[in-house]
N, C-alpha and C positions, 0 to 999 in steps of 0.2 A: 533494262526493260522492261513493262507494262508486260504485265498480266490483266488482262482482262475474263472475268468472270461472269458466266452464262446462266445462271439459273435459268432451268428450260424445264415446265408442264405444260401438254397438248398447246401445243404449237408449232403446229404441223403448216401452217398458213405462212408462214411469219419468219420460222428459224433460221430458214436460208437465206431469204434476203436481208439479214440483218446481219449474219455470218459474212456475205459476199458485203454486206457495206461498210466493216470494217474491213477486208483486205485490202480495200480500193485506198487503204488508210494508206499511202508507202512514205510516210513521215517520221514514224518510229518503228527500232523497235518494240516488238509483241506477242506476247502468245498470248493466245486462243483455248480458255478451258470451259466446258462447257458441260453442265453438273443436271441431268435429264434426270424428273423425279417425277421419275414411276409412268413417264405418258403411255395411252392407252390409243391414240387417236392416229397413230401413223409419223408421231414427233420420230421416234425410236428408229425407221425404216429409214429416215429420210441423212440423221446424222447413223448409222452405219454403211448406210448405200450409197450418200455423197456431201460428207461432209467430215470423216473418216479421216482422211487426205488431203481437210482441207486446215483440220484445225492441230492445236500441238495435246492435248487430249476430252478426251473423253466422257466422263466417270456418268453408269448408270445404279439407281438409284432403285434397291432390292422395294421399295413401295415410296406411299409416297408421307413424305416427312417437310416438306416445305420448303422456301424463298431462304432462311434465316439456318437450316439445314444444308442448303445443297453449298451456301456461300462459305460456310466451314471447311464441308470437302474440299473445296476450293482453296479456299487458305491455306489446306495444310499441302498440296500437291504443288503450289504455282511457288514460280525462281524469282520474278523481276521488281527491281525493288520499289518500284508504284504498282498500284492493284486497286482497279477502275473497277465496278460493279456495271453489267449492263442487264437491261433487263429485256428476253427472247425475244416481246412483240415488236413491235413500229412506233414503241408511243414516242421512246426518245431518238434520239438523230446523232448516230454516232460522228457527224461531222462536226461536234459543237465539243470533239475530247483536245482540242490544240486551250481553249478557254480552260477546260478542267486542267489537262495537263501542265497544263505552263507555271502556274504561280506554287506548284512542288517542283519543277525543274530548275525556276529560277530561287528557291531555296527561298522564298518566301509563306512558305506555308504547310502545312503539314497532312494537312484535312481538307481538302474541298468539299460542297457541300453544291448540287445543280442548285437551281430555283426555279421553278414553273413564271413563277408571281411576280419576277423581275425584268427590266430588261426588255428590250425592244423585239425579242427575237417572237418565233411564230409557235399560234397558241390557237388549236381548234376550241372550238365555243364546244361543251358538251353544260355534265350536273349543275348545274348550279347550289348545292343541297353539298352536294362531293367536297365540292372546292371549299365550302364555310366548314362542314366537319376536318376539312385538312388545316386550313388557319387560324380552329379551334384550338387542334390537339397541338400544332405547333406554336400557339400562345402558352396555353397550360404547359406547355413544356420548356420552354422559354423560361417562369416562371419558375420551376423547380432548379431548371439547370446555369440559368442566368446567361443565358446567350442573347442572340438580337440574329436567329434565323428569320428566313420569311417559310423557307418552306421544309419543317420537318421528315416529311415524309416521302420528298423525292426517289425520284427510285437512281439518280448518278449519287454516285458519291466514290469516290478519288480518295488514296489513303499512301501517306510513304509507308511503305512493305514496316517497316522493323514497327512503328506506331501500330498498322494492325496486328500484327503475331504476339502486341503483347497484352493486347483485350479477349477474357476471357469469355466467349458469349454462347448465352444462355439458349436463347430463345430460336424456336426450327422455322418458326414459319413469322408469318407476315409484321410478328414482333422485332423484330430485328431494327426495322428504322427506331426507333423511342431510343433502345436497345442502350446501340449501338451513341445514340445520339446521346445519351446521359453518363455514357463511360469514358468519350471523349471530352466532354464539360468538367470531369474532375482532373483531368490530366492537363500539363503542362506544355500544351502543345500549343500551334496556327492554327486555327481555321478559320477558311475563307469560306465566298459563296458567290455563284456566277448567276447570270440567270441566261437558261436555255430553255430551244424550242419546244412543243408537246403538241405532240397527236396520239392524243387523247382515244381512246376504242370504246363501245358501249357496249352495253353485255354480249346483244345478239353479236357480237365479232374479239371475244376473247375476253372481258375483263373477268377479273375473277376476284377482287379484293369489295368485302361489301358490311355494313352494318355492320356486322360480329367485329368484323378486324381493329372496327373507332373505338368495341368499347377496347376490348384486347389491349387494344396502344395508349390507349386511359392506362388503364391497369398497369403498364413496364412502363409509364414516364413516372408514377408515382413509385412504384417498386424499386424501378436500378435508380431515380437520384435522388429516396431517402432511403433505402437498407441497403 
């Protein structure tokens, strides 16, 4: 079974759409765990009134902690032998699940990263400097971890559950991405990367990550790779 963890914060326009997209995929047996990070825009009302009967579990945080914290809460409640991280917005398409999951199902990968920078899939043209920042952070991460990823910050990450549950995560916010990358690099596991489609959004459409998160990512790269 596949556990799909959806960290969610103020996604009133997209959370129902993304869940319905997942539910249309009937190829796999899965459970959906949504962790709401103290949304204040009406998302909680949708979760309670429209989605509580459609998903396996909804966790309501008592305050806003961050993406990493939500993922940790989801892992604690997961029952699947594969764990997939799904953002609550519409930037990533669940139709990419087969290519993300198959390397683990076919037993030649333990971890699979999506990448917005490889493959011929659809990509929305957006912020140049965001792309530059992502590639620089990935490069620095690769220098320290000795991996050859192309998109360390990609939101799509899939893990064999027995691997994921061995890792003690500390970061509560967007530092999850460089932290988990540093820690899997130290393990004797098989890491794969596949190209995914990407429908990025602007800040007016709800994008949340900022330049401050880039500096924190750099800090996490150094901290978790060296110390």
